[in-house]
C-alpha positions in Angstrom: -98.4 7.8 -21.5 -98.2 4.4 -22.1 -101.7 2.2 -22.5 -102.9 -0.8 -23.4 -105.8 -3.6 -22.7 -105.4 -7.0 -20.5 -102.7 -8.0 -18.7 -100.6 -10.3 -21.2 -100.1 -6.8 -23.3 -97.3 -5.5 -20.2 -94.3 -4.3 -21.2 -92.0 -6.5 -20.5 -89.2 -3.2 -19.4 -91.2 -1.6 -16.8 -89.5 -2.9 -14.2 -90.8 -1.9 -10.7 -94.0 -0.3 -10.4 -96.3 2.1 -8.2 -99.9 0.8 -8.6 -102.5 2.6 -7.9 -105.6 0.1 -8.8 -109.5 1.6 -9.5 -112.4 2.5 -11.5 -111.4 6.0 -11.9 -114.7 6.8 -12.8 -114.7 11.3 -13.4 -111.2 11.0 -12.4 -112.9 13.8 -9.8 -110.7 15.3 -7.0 -110.8 12.7 -5.0 -108.9 10.6 -7.0 -107.0 13.7 -8.7 -105.5 13.3 -4.7 -105.1 9.5 -4.4 -103.5 9.3 -8.1 -101.5 12.9 -6.7 -100.2 10.9 -3.8 -99.3 7.3 -6.1 -97.4 9.7 -8.3 -95.5 11.3 -5.6 -94.2 7.9 -4.5 -93.5 6.7 -7.7 -91.4 10.0 -8.2 -89.8 9.6 -5.4 -88.9 5.9 -5.1 -88.1 6.7 -9.3 -90.3 4.5 -11.1 -92.9 4.8 -13.5 -96.3 5.6 -12.1 -99.4 3.1 -13.4 -103.0 3.2 -13.5 -104.7 -0.1 -13.2 -108.2 0.4 -14.4 -111.6 -1.8 -15.6 -113.6 -2.3 -18.3 -116.8 -2.4 -18.1 -118.0 -1.1 -15.2 -117.8 -4.2 -12.7 -120.9 -3.4 -11.8 -122.7 -4.4 -15.2 -120.8 -8.1 -14.3 -121.1 -8.7 -10.4 -125.1 -7.1 -11.5 -125.7 -7.3 -15.0 -128.1 -4.7 -16.0 -127.4 -2.3 -12.7 -123.9 -0.2 -15.5 -124.2 3.1 -13.9 -123.6 6.5 -16.3 -120.2 6.7 -17.4 -118.6 9.9 -16.2 -115.9 10.0 -18.0 -115.2 7.5 -21.4 -111.4 5.9 -21.7 -110.1 8.1 -23.7 -110.8 10.7 -21.6 -109.9 9.3 -18.1 -106.3 8.4 -20.6 -106.4 12.2 -21.1 -106.8 13.2 -17.6 -104.8 10.3 -15.8 -101.6 11.7 -18.2 -102.0 15.0 -16.8 -101.7 14.5 -13.9 -98.6 12.7 -14.0 -99.3 8.7 -15.1 -96.8 7.4 -16.7 -98.5 3.8 -17.7 -102.4 2.9 -17.9 -103.4 -0.9 -18.2 -106.9 -1.3 -19.2 -108.1 -4.9 -17.2 -111.5 -6.4 -18.7 -113.6 -7.2 -16.2 -114.7 -10.8 -16.8 -117.6 -13.4 -14.6 -114.0 -14.9 -14.0 -111.8 -12.5 -13.2 -114.8 -11.4 -10.5 -114.7 -14.7 -9.4 -110.7 -14.7 -8.4 -110.0 -14.7 -4.9 -108.0 -11.9 -3.4 -104.4 -13.6 -3.0 -105.0 -14.5 -6.3 -105.6 -11.1 -7.6 -102.9 -9.7 -5.5 -100.2 -12.7 -6.5 -101.7 -12.9 -10.5 -102.0 -9.3 -11.0 -99.8 -7.4 -9.0 -96.6 -9.1 -8.4 -96.4 -11.5 -10.9 -98.0 -9.2 -13.8 -97.9 -5.6 -12.7 -94.3 -5.7 -10.8 -95.2 -3.6 -7.3 -93.6 -2.6 -5.9 -96.0 -0.2 -3.8 -99.7 0.0 -4.3 -101.7 3.4 -3.3 -105.0 2.5 -3.7 -108.5 4.4 -1.0 -108.9 3.9 2.5 -112.2 2.1 1.3 -110.9 0.0 -1.6 -112.1 -3.8 -1.7 -110.9 -6.2 -4.8 -111.3 -10.3 -4.9 -114.3 -12.6 -4.8 -117.1 -10.4 -3.2 -114.8 -7.7 -2.6 -113.9 -10.1 -0.3 -110.4 -8.1 0.2 -109.3 -4.3 1.5 -106.9 -2.3 2.5 -106.0 -4.5 5.6 -105.8 -7.5 3.4 -103.8 -5.9 1.3 -101.3 -4.7 3.3 -101.0 -7.9 4.8 -100.1 -9.8 1.2 -97.6 -6.8 0.8 -95.1 -7.9 3.7 -95.3 -11.6 2.1 -95.2 -10.3 -1.2 -92.6 -7.0 -0.9 -94.6 -4.2 -1.6 -95.7 -1.4 0.4 -99.1 -0.4 0.3 -101.0 3.7 1.2 -104.5 3.7 1.5 -105.5 7.3 1.4 -108.4 9.2 2.8 -111.1 9.7 1.2 -111.7 13.1 0.1 -114.8 15.8 1.0 -116.4 18.7 0.3 -118.5 21.6 1.2 -122.6 21.1 0.6 -125.5 22.9 1.5 -126.1 19.7 3.1 -123.2 20.0 5.1 -120.2 17.5 4.3 -119.7 15.7 1.5 -117.7 12.2 0.8 -116.9 13.5 -3.1 -117.3 10.1 -5.2 -118.5 9.1 -8.6 -121.8 8.5 -7.0 -122.0 12.2 -6.3 -121.0 13.4 -8.7 -123.7 10.5 -11.3 -126.0 11.9 -8.4 -125.2 15.9 -9.7 -125.0 15.1 -13.4 -128.4 14.1 -12.9 -130.3 16.0 -11.7 -129.0 19.1 -14.0 -126.7 20.3 -11.5 -123.5 21.0 -12.7 -122.0 23.5 -10.3 -121.8 21.4 -7.9 -120.5 18.8 -9.9 -118.2 20.7 -11.6 -117.0 21.6 -8.2 -116.1 17.8 -6.9 -114.7 16.5 -10.1 -112.1 19.8 -10.6 -113.5 20.8 -14.1 -116.5 21.1 -15.9 -118.2 17.7 -16.4 -118.1 16.6 -20.0 -119.7 14.3 -22.6 -117.5 12.8 -25.6 -119.2 11.8 -28.8 -119.0 12.3 -32.6 -121.1 14.7 -34.8 -123.8 13.2 -36.6 -126.5 14.3 -39.5 -129.4 14.8 -37.0 -133.0 16.4 -39.2 -131.2 20.1 -39.8 -134.2 21.9 -37.8 -131.7 24.4 -36.3 -130.0 25.0 -39.1 -133.2 26.1 -40.6 -133.9 27.9 -37.8 -130.7 30.1 -37.8 -129.1 27.6 -35.2 -126.8 25.3 -36.9 -126.0 22.5 -34.2 -123.9 19.9 -33.2 -126.3 16.4 -32.5 -123.3 14.6 -30.3 -124.3 11.1 -30.7 -122.4 9.6 -27.2 -121.7 5.8 -25.8 -123.6 3.8 -24.7 -124.3 4.8 -20.8 -122.8 7.8 -21.0 -123.9 9.8 -18.1 -125.5 13.1 -19.8 -127.6 15.8 -17.7 -130.8 15.5 -17.2 -132.9 17.6 -19.9 -132.4 21.1 -20.4 -130.5 24.5 -22.1 -126.8 24.7 -20.6 -124.2 27.2 -21.2 -120.8 25.6 -22.2 -118.2 24.6 -24.5 -118.0 22.4 -27.4 -114.2 20.9 -28.2 -112.6 19.4 -30.9 -110.8 15.6 -30.1 -108.3 13.8 -31.4 -109.7 10.6 -33.5 -106.6 8.7 -33.1 -105.6 9.6 -29.3 -108.9 11.2 -27.5 -106.7 14.4 -26.6 -108.6 18.0 -26.3 -107.8 20.3 -29.5 -109.9 23.2 -30.0 -112.5 24.6 -27.4 -115.5 26.2 -28.4 -118.1 29.0 -26.6 -121.3 26.9 -27.2 -125.0 27.1 -25.8 -126.4 23.2 -25.3 -129.2 21.1 -25.8 -129.9 18.2 -24.3 -134.0 16.5 -24.8 -136.0 15.8 -27.2 -136.8 19.1 -28.9 -140.8 18.9 -27.7 -141.5 21.4 -29.2 -141.5 19.3 -32.5 -142.8 16.1 -30.6 -139.1 14.7 -31.0 -138.9 10.9 -29.4 -135.1 10.6 -29.6 -133.3 11.9 -26.4 -130.1 14.2 -28.3 -127.2 16.3 -27.1 -126.9 18.7 -29.4 -124.2 21.9 -29.1 -124.8 25.9 -30.9 -121.3 27.0 -31.3 -121.3 30.6 -30.9 -119.8 32.7 -33.9 -118.9 29.3 -35.8 -118.8 28.9 -39.3 -116.8 25.7 -39.6 -118.9 22.2 -40.8 -118.5 19.8 -37.7 -120.1 16.8 -39.1 -118.1 13.5 -38.6 -115.9 15.6 -35.6 -115.2 13.7 -32.1 -115.6 16.0 -29.9 -116.8 16.8 -26.5 -119.1 19.0 -24.6 -118.8 20.7 -21.5 -121.3 21.7 -19.4 -120.9 25.4 -17.4 -124.2 26.3 -16.0 -128.2 24.7 -16.2 -129.9 27.9 -17.9 -133.4 26.5 -18.0 -135.4 23.4 -18.0 -136.6 22.7 -21.3 -139.7 23.3 -22.7 -142.3 22.7 -25.3 -143.7 26.1 -27.2 -146.7 27.2 -28.4 -145.1 28.4 -32.4 -141.6 28.7 -34.1 -141.7 32.4 -33.1 -142.0 31.2 -28.8 -139.0 29.3 -30.2 -136.7 31.3 -31.5 -137.2 33.9 -29.0 -136.1 31.8 -26.2 -132.7 30.7 -28.1 -132.2 33.9 -28.8 -132.6 34.5 -25.1 -130.6 31.3 -24.1 -127.6 32.2 -26.7 -127.3 35.4 -24.7 -127.5 33.9 -21.4 -124.6 31.6 -21.9 -122.8 34.5 -23.4 -122.7 36.6 -20.3 -122.3 33.0 -17.8 -119.3 32.5 -20.0 -118.2 36.1 -19.4 -118.3 36.9 -23.6 -120.0 40.2 -23.0 -118.8 43.7 -22.2 
């Protein structure tokens, strides 16, 4: 998949494209349906499917200090949308100047002049331009004037204990923040994952017989609620961000209260792994929450709990006979 940042870097030989626009944070099942529709149109028209996304999140520019938790890094987003058949991804810097573009200017400058849209596929609730004044209706009207078609795709729904819910990044973030990883995975279509680099911690886990990979995540990463989880650690190519190998792991999120810790960390104990992960680019996938974080009276109590965490992880992941 082709990938670039900024409209000025758009390749000159793309020809006319089928464009889909959005943050696509999480690339959840609703996004997958929308991207799937764009890819299908592109294949039918024999044109490349181009995904236009933004960085940073528009909320941080529109309302500074309100940056939402991010479900997928740009590298992970690129990997996921490429798997769905997207041919090219343009990351557009979302600036205060860009935020003020009138809807028609966005359409003409971005979609027509730069990306050469023959068709635009967006969600039915899509808005654009200054103060989000543009809608699917206005985009359709502009499309008639500028020579491209528009398709608004209905929002995906999911069943929950409270009835039908609309699958959205906001919904997934709420599930993750609460530690509800099963409904989060159902909405995402896969386990929630955080990416980062393995850094040196206090090495306490190694001393206890449970060496962990201390994963330093980028700012604003959507980290689940404190607790212990069953999941996997995925190694990644440091250049492309592509996933490589996947290992079962017991994962701890929190401040190590038994040792009066104050810094919140994500640590993964990779089952039956002998290698050195320091400096590796990894993803940590959360499958199921095993228990809340707890402070133990002594190290023996902690070790007993950790042994059970590993046993429970094997059970949840289907690794026991």
